[in-house]
Each structure stands twice: as C-alpha cells, then as structure tokens.
N, C-alpha and C positions, 0 to 999 in steps of 0.2 A: 453445603447440604448433606447428610448424611445419605449413605450408600441405599439404606432401605427405602429413605424417602424418595430417591432418584429412580429407585427400582419400580416405587409405588406410581409416581408420575409418568413414568414411561409406559408402564402397563395400560394407566388408565388413557394417555393418549392414544395407545393402540388402540382398545377397546373402542375408544370413541371414532377414531378414523374408520375401524372395520365396521361400525354400526352405521355410520354417516353413507359410507360408500354402499354396503348393503343396501338401506333404505333408499338411498338415490338409483340405485340399479332396479330396485324392486319398483319403485314410482315411475321410474323411465318405460319398464316393461307393461306396467298396466297402463300408462299413456298410449303406449302403441297399440296393445289391445285393444283398446276404447276407440282409437283412430281407426285400426283396421275394421271393427265392426260398424264404425259410422261410413266409412268407405262402400262397406258391401251393403249396407241398409239404403244408402243414397243410390247405389247401383242398380238395387231390386225396385226400387221405385221408379227411378228414370226410366226403366225398363218397362215398369207398367204402364207409364205414363206414354212413353213412345209407342206402344203397343196397342194403345186405345184406337179403334176404327174412326171415330167419331173426330178425336184429334188429329188424326193423319189427314182424313178429309178436309177438315178446316184448314189445317196448315197447307196442304196441297192448294186448297181453293185461294187463299191468301197469295201464295207463291206465283198463282197464274196472273193475277192481277197486275195491273200497271202501277210500280211503285207502293208504299206501305200506307194503310190506314192511319189516319190519324188517331192519337191516345186515346181520345174520347171514345172512339168506335171500337178502338180494343179492349178497353176498359169493360164496356159494356157487351163484348163478344162471349161466345161459349168457351174460346182458349182459357181467358182471365178465369173466369169460373171455374173450370175444371182444376187448372193448375193450384188457384187458391185454396179448394176444396180437398186437394190432394195433400197441399201443404199444412194445413189446419189438422186434418187426419192422421198426418204421421209426426206431428212437431218438426217439420223440417225448418230450417232457416228460409231458405228460398226454394221455389219451383219454377224453372224458368223455360219459356218455350221461345224457339227463335225460328225465322224462316232460313233458307239455304244461303241467306248471305250474312248472316250473325243478328239481325235485327229483332229486337225483343218483341215476341207478340203476347206474351204474359210476363207479369213481374210483379212481386209484393208492393213495389211503389209504383203508382199510376204514373207518376210524372216521368219515370224513366222507360215507359213503353215507348217503341219505336226507335229506341237508339241502339246503337251497336253495344254488345256485351262488353264487359270488361274485362274477361279472360279469353284466351285464344280459342276457338270454337274449330279450329280447322281439323281437328284431329276426328273428333265426332262427324264432321261434315264429311270428312273423307270415308266414311263407312266404318270408324273403330270406335270401341267403347273405351272409355279410360277414367280413371280414379283420379283425384287430385287433392292436394292440400294448398291452397294458396289464399290469398287475400283480396276481396273483390269490394264492390260499393257497399255491402252488408257486413263487411268485416271479414275476419278469419274464419274459413270453414273448411270442413273435409267432405268432398263432393264427388260425384260422378257425371259423366256426358256420354249421352246415348242419342246415334242418329234417329231420325224420324223419315220412316219411307213412305212414299206415296201409295194408296192403296192399288192393288191391281187390278187392272180393267177386267170384264168378264173374258175368261179363255174358251176357245174354240174345243169341242169334243177331243179332237187330236192332240191338243196341246194342253190340256189341263194339268196333267201330271208336272209339266216344266214349266206352267205359270205358278203353282202352286209352290214350287221348290226356288223359283226365282224372284227376290224382291223387287219391289218398283225403284224408281228414283228417289234420291235423298232430297227430300223439301224441307228438311229443318233438323233441328236438334233439342234434346231437353237437357237442361243441367239443373242438378238438384243437389243440395248442399245442407249440412248440420253444422251449426255454429260449434266454434272450437270452445267458446264460453260455457255450454253446456256439457261438452268434453270434459273440461276443469271442475266442472261442478260433480259430474260423476265420479272421477279421479279424486275429488276431495271427499267424497263419501266413501270410496275405496281405501282412501289413505288413512282413514282410522285406524283400522286393523293394523296397518304397516307401521304407524308409529307407535302404537301400543306395544307391538313386538319390538321393534327397536329399542323402545325404552325400557322394556324388560331385560332385552339383552345386555344394555349398557349398566341396568342395577345389578344383575348377576354379575357383569365384568367387574364391576367397581367393588362389589362385597369380597368375590374370588382375589382380587389384587389386595384388600385389606388382610384377608386372612393368609395370603402368600408371606405379605410383609410380616405379620405376627409370626410365622413359623420359620421366616429367615431370620428375624432378630432371635428367636428362642435358640435354634440350632446354631447361631454364630456368637451366642452371648453376648449379643449386643455390639461386637466388635467391627471394626470396618475392614474392608480387604486389605488395605494396608498394613492394619494391624494383625491381621492374620497370617498375611507373607512374612511380615516382620517376626511373628512368633514361631512360624514354620522353621525359619533360617536359624534363629537363635536356639530352637530344640535341637536341632540337627548339630550345631556347633557344640551345645552342652553336653548333649546326651552323647555324643560320639566322642567329645573332646575330654572327658573324665575318666578318670580311672576306678572309679567305683562303679556298681552295677545298679542299674535302674530298671525297674519293672513298674509298669502303669497297668493297673486292673479298673478298667471302666465299672461304670454302675451295674451294667447289666451282666458282669462276670466275664467279659471278655479282656484278653492281654491286648492291651493298645501300645505299649511301649515295652521293648525288649531290647536294649542296647547291646551294643558289641562286647562292653565291658561284663554285662551279665551272663551272657553266653560265655565267655571265656572263664569267668570264675566258676561257675556252675558246669561248664564242660558240657554244653546242650546246644544243640542247634536253634537257631532263630524261632521262637515260640510266638510272636506276633500273629494275632488273629484266633489263637486257640482259646479254649474256654479254660478259665483258671481253676475250675474244680476237676478237671480231667488232664490237665497239664503234666506232663513228665518232669517237676520240679519237687524238690525235697518236702517233706509233710510238714516240717517245720515253719517253713515258709506261709504254706497255707492256713495255718493254725495262727499266725500273725493276723490276718485279714478277717479272723471268725468276729462276729459281732461283740463277742464278750472281750474281745482282746483290748487291750489300753494301748495309745499311741507311744506311750513311753516304753513299754517292753521291746527288750531286744534279746537275741538267742544268738548263740553260737553253734556253728554245725560243720561238718566236715564234707566237702563236695569238690570232686575232680581233684583230690591230694591236698586241697587246701582248707586253711582255718577261717572261715567267715564269719563276720559279725553280721547279721540281719536285723533290721528294724523296719517298722511298718509305719505311715502315717496316714489318715483320711484326708482326701482332698476335697475341699468345699469352694463353689464360686459363689459368692453372696450365699444364697441359702440353696443352692442346686448341689445335689450329692454328684460328686465327679468320681467316685471309686476311691481305690488306694493307691498308694505311691511305696513300693518295697525298696528299701535301700541295701546293697550288699558291699561291704568292705572286707578287703583282704588284710587278715592279720597275721600271714604266715610269716612273713619277715618279722614283724615285731615280736612275735612269740620266739622266732627263730633266735633273735638278738636276746630276747629274756633268757631262754635257755643256754646261750653262750655265755652268758654273763653268769648265770648260776654255775657253769661248768669251769668258768674260770676260778669262781669263789670256793668251788669243791677242790681244784687241782691246788689252789694258793693254800687250802689247809692242809693238804696232803703234804705238800713241799714244806711247809713250815714245821710239820711234824717230822718229817724227814731231815731237817736242817738241824734239829735238836740232836736227832740220832748222829748225824755226821760229825756235829760238835762233839758229842760223847766219844766218838771213834777217835777224833782228833786228840782229846783230853787223855785218852788210853794210851795211845801210842807215844805221846809225850812224857807219860808217866814212866811207861816201860824204858824209854830213852833217858829219863833223867836217872833211874837207877841201875842202868847201867845192862837190861837186860834186852841186850840188842837181838839175840836170836828170838827169843817171844814176840819183840817187836816186828820181825821179820816175818816169823808164821802168821801173825794177827794182819798184817799186809795183805800177804798171800791169801788169806782166808776172805779179807774184804773184797780182792781184785777178784776172787771167783764167783762171790755171789753180787756184787756190785755196790756202788757206795750208797744207792737207796735201794728199799726193798719194800715194795707193795705189799699188804697183809692179803695177799690171795694165793691161794693154793695151787701147785701145778701151773703156774704161768709159763714156763718154760714148753708146754704144749702148744703154746701161740707163737708161730715161727715170725707172724707180720709185728712188725715195731708197732704200727699203729693200733692195733687191736690189743697188744700189750699194755701200751701207754693208758688207752681209754678203759680197758676192764680193771687196770689198776687202780685208776682214780675212782672209779664204781666202786672198788673194794674199800678204800679208804672211807669213801662217805658211807657205805653199808656198815664197816667196822665201828664208827663212831654211833650208829645207833644199835649196837649190839648184835650186830648180823654178821656172820662169816661167809664171804661169797668166795667159793672154789669152783675150780674148774675141773669137769668130769673126765675120768679116763680115757673116754672115747672122742675125746677131742683131739683133731687133726687138720691143722691149716698149714699148707704149703705155698700157697700163693700170697699175692700181696691186694690190698684191699685198693681196688679202682674206683670207688664212689664213695668216700668217706662220709657223706651227707645221709645217703639213705641207710647205710648201715648202721650209723649212730642212732639214727632215729628210732629204727626199729629196735635194734639191740639195747639201747637205753632205755626206753619205755617199757620193754618186758623187764629188764633187770629192777626198775625203779617200782614196778607193780609187785614183782615179786618179794622184793625189799620189805613194801609197806605191808605185803600179806604175811611175812614170816614175824614182822614185829607184831602184828594185831593176832598172831596165834596162838594157841592155849599151849602148845608144846613147850618142854623145857629147853630145849636146844633151837637155836635160831639159825636158819642156815640157808643160803641160796646156792643152787649148782647150776652152773653153764657148760654146755656142750655145743661145741662148734666144730662143723666140717665144709670142708668145701671141694669142690671140683674142678678146680682150676686147670686141671689138665685138659678137659673138655671146652669146648666154644661156649659154652653156655655161662661160665664163671659164676657158679650157683653158690650161694653160701647159706648152709642150714643150720639153724639156730635152736635150741631146746635148753627151755629155763624152767625148772621145778624149784620150790621152796617147802619151807617146814611148816606153811601156815596150816589154816583150817579146812582149805579148798574152796570149791563153790558153793557149798550148801546146798540150798534149795533151788540155785539157779541153775538154768539151762544153759549149756555152753555158748550159745548165740547171742543170750543177752548180756553177756560181758562186753561185746561188741558195738552193742548200740550207743548211741552218742549221749552221754550225760552219764553214764554208769563210771563208778569211781572206786578205787580201793581206799581212796583217803579219808581218814576219820572226821576231815574237816567238811562242810557243805558246800557243794558244787555253787561256785557265784561266776555270774556272767563275766566273760572276757578273763577269767584266772588260767584258762587254758585246761581246766579240771574236765573229766569227764570225755575227753577227746582222744584221749592216747591210744589206744587198741584200735579205736574205729579209725585213726589217722593211719597208723601201720598196718591195718589190714589192707586199706584203698590202696596206700603206696606200693605193698606187696603185689596187690592184684594188678595194679596198672603196670607193674614189669612182668607180669605173668606167673607169679607165684602166689602164695598164701599166706594167712597167720591163722592157725586152729588151736583149739584145745584136744591135747591128746588124752589127759586124764583129768577128772573133775575133783581128785583128792577127796578125803575125809577130814573129819571132824578129830582133832589130836594129831594129825599129820600122818603122813607127809602131804602136802597140799597140793594145788593145780599144775599140772604141767603144759607149757605152751610149746608151740612148735613153730618157727617162721621158715620159710622158704622164699631167697631173694634172688633171683636170677640176675644176671649180667653185672654184678657187684665185685666180682673177685678177678685179677688177672692171673696168668700162668707166673711161676715162680722165675722161670728162666728170660723171662720179659726185662725183667730188672725191675720195671715198675716206676712209679712215681717214688720219689726220697721221701724216707718215712718221717712223718711228722714226729715233732718234740710233743712230749706230754702236755704242755700247754696249747699246741697247736691242735691235738687231739680233742682235748677239752673244747676249744673255741669253734669247732668245726661242726659241733653238733646241733641239729636244728629240730625243734618240734618235738624232743623227747618229752613231753608234758605228760605227767602221771596219769594212767588210765584211772 
C-alpha cells in the first residue's frame, strides 16, 4: 500500500473515531440532561401531590384503620382518583401513594393496590426526599419519592407559631416516575441535530483528507518516503563526491543546491537559499538560465583564479518544471597542460634553430683546423665561449640575472622572431633575485608578451617590436616583481582601458571559440595578480601608427632574495613546461 493511501486511511480512521466519540459523548450528555429534567419534574409533581391537604387527610385516615382496605375499595377511593388525575395530566408513568408501611394506596394498575411497593420506600418514610432511576413493575423510570405528613391538629393560640412550623407525623409517601422509554424518545428527537453535525464533520474530514493526500503526492512528486530517503542519500553522496560544481535553481528562482565543489571553484560561500537573480555569482552563469538560452550552450569564465566551463540544463519531472541545473568544470589544469605543450613546441623549434647554428659553428672550427688556421680557430672558440653556444634573438638579455627568466624570455623571443617581431629588454630592467614562483610569473608574463606580439603583428607601423622591462625588489620581504610591456601596435583605439580585461576580449584575429582558452588571458592574469595583492593595468592606451599600448603588472611574493640561493635554475625546456594558463588575451 502506498504511503499516501496509508496516510489517507489513517486520517479517515482518526476523523471517524473523533466524530463517533464526540457524538457518543454529546448523546450521553443530552441523555443525562433529559434524565435530570425528568427527575426534577417528578420531584415537583411528588411534592405537589404529597402537599395536597385532602390526600394527607385520606392517607392519615387509612393509616389509622386496622389493616389495609381491599383493592376494590382503594380503586374506588379518592386517593386513586387524585393520583390518576395527576398522572394523566402530567404524562407521568406512574403516581403511587403508600401508607406508612409502604403498601400501595394508589397505583396505575388496580390489581397491585394493597401490595408493597417494588422499590425501597424507607428513605421517604424516614422524612427525606429522593430522586431515583430504577426499574419497577412498570419498567425503567426516572422518578422521585416524597414523604406524606399528617395534617396538623388545630393549635392553641399560644402554640400556633410552633405548630405551623412543625409538620405532623409521616403517614405515607408519594412516588412519581417518568418512563425511560419516553426519555429515549426525547433523546431520539434531539439526536437528529447531533447526527447531522457528526455527519457534516465526518464529510469535511474525508474531504480534507483527500485534499491533503493530493497535496502530499504533488509535493513529493509521487515518491514514497523510502524513495525520498534514498534520493537524499544519493544526492548527498553524488553532489559532495564529484569534482564538478553543481548549482540547482528551483522553479521559483531560489538556489536549492550549491555543492562544495561549486563554492570552491567560484571562491564563494554556500549560497543555498538565496535568490538566483541577486546572488553573488558571475553574470555569465545567470545568462545561461535566461529563457532564451539553449541547453547546449556553454561558456568559459574566470572565477577565483580558475578557468571554468559552465553549462546549464533545464530540469523536468514528467511535465513539471523543476528549474535549472548549472554545471561547472575546472579547465585550469587542462589549459595548463595545453599551454605547456605549446611551450615545449616553442622551445623545440628554438632549439632546432640553434642546433643548426651550433652545427655551422662546428663546421667553421673544423674548416679553420683543416687549413691550419689554429690561431683563428682559437679566437673563434673564445668568442663562442664568451657569448654562449646558443643565442636567443632577444636584445639585452644580460640584464636578466635570473636563469629562469632568461630561458623563458629567450623562448618567447624565438616565437616572436618567427612572427617577424623583435623582442627586446628595456634599459631600466634589473632583476637581481631569483624567481620563487615560476608558475604565476610565466602566467602573467607569458600572457602580456603574447598579447603584445599579436598587437605588434596587427599594427600598421613599419617596425614590429615588443619591449619588456622587469624590476624586482627582492631585497624587501614582499618579493614583488614589476613587469612593463609595450609594443609597436596601434594601441587600444576606441576601447576603454578596462574593456580589455573583460572576459571574451582577445587580440587574436581568429574568432573566440568556447573551450579554446581565448578571451581569458588578461582577465585571468589580473585576477591572479590581485589575489596576491598586486594588479595588472594599462599605463598608456597607445595611438594609431604606434607606439601601442603599455601594460604594467605588479606581482607580490614571487621573487626570492639573491643571497638565498633559491631553487636551482630550470633549464630552457623546464622553463617552457612550467608555464600555465598563458592563453592569449
């Protein structure tokens, strides 16, 4: 049996029980009230009959006689006539008069005259009035018994007041009763409203139970309690066990699910219960849940220093709209691997070109040796030793005293040279410390250089160059690296400086594709720098025909003191493979 059916039957049973108990208690109270009224009415009638002077005289006269008159004499006597008249007039079941011994002097049934009454008359004969409910020869009744006093004799003037206050001796008693069957008839007349009220209450309870059952089924989507309990356990296990962020938006616009992964990826506190329209979540997520949005749409955004891919799906249960489900996936590591592979490819290309140069140098030395020009070969070797066997096409690389920066900037210079752009280091560059956090440095520096190279390629000037200046304050505890990058491009044009930091802005000539990592570089590096307490901003917007825009980045805590020794400087290849997320802005 379904839980809703069990609930319905239980409610119907409770309503029926309450109605029956209420009706029974009400009927019993009415029955008691009618019985009390009958007893009071019987008592009043008995007092009236017992106080009649003629009846008192007749009862006293019979009590003085020897024995009890025969039934025929009593039937024709005045007591029988008076008692029957009172019974018929009031509708009582019986009006019985007895002598002081309890023998009947008046009774509705002539044959029972002269017999002893069936109920105990001792209380009334002792001078007390009493109401009773018992069963006699005429059936069950509610009645009363009242003593009959002898009429007082004529008092003397001196004792008139005392005689009037003192009743005479008890010479008999009057017993009056009303049939319980007549009481039941009265109750039957009164029970009709009770029954109608109980029936109405039962009908209202049944209707309310059916409405409650329908509401319960609607609220639980027709699921049983066991199924709901299983779903809750499964939801907790799934939502808290997956690495993807899950945000559930109910049909009324309230956030119903906000798992720990979503809070971690968005770097936000738990937003469960908040209104989706006013919640502190990125605007791109809210756009996904607009009525015009398609389920298949997905967007890339930067939040909490991470590159996220978000998608939204409309949730339905049968034909009921349950709202939206927004999924968040972290693509930071994937893009990091992609950029590392690109860096490795760049370094491989640079090393291949340098290998050819190194082979040419060896051939030159071999030529000098073969013709006996040993002194020239020696000078040539000395010159190679001074400049290094491999030479990157970057100007003033000696200003970078950190081997990691030399290797990384050198690799970028090879890549820029292949695109026809000269990468040079400005004269204000001075780096005396060592790089303590290569990943953040390459993320920021790589994005700024890539954007500058793209701007230089797209510029209208005849010369294409990118100038880089780096300055550290490794002597201080902050370990801050300052980066300034300028280019020969056409500047920002009509764009405001802050527009280039918006997600989706790109200097690439290719259109932005979801998942390609474009349009996120500048937004990512700014968030990364600000998370460390620094910033990335536009120093100069540039102009048409060059020079182009100038960007400045401040990254605290990425440089170590030169005296610390630092980590062992990475090789050229390691410098390329440690880059993360330097996707072109």
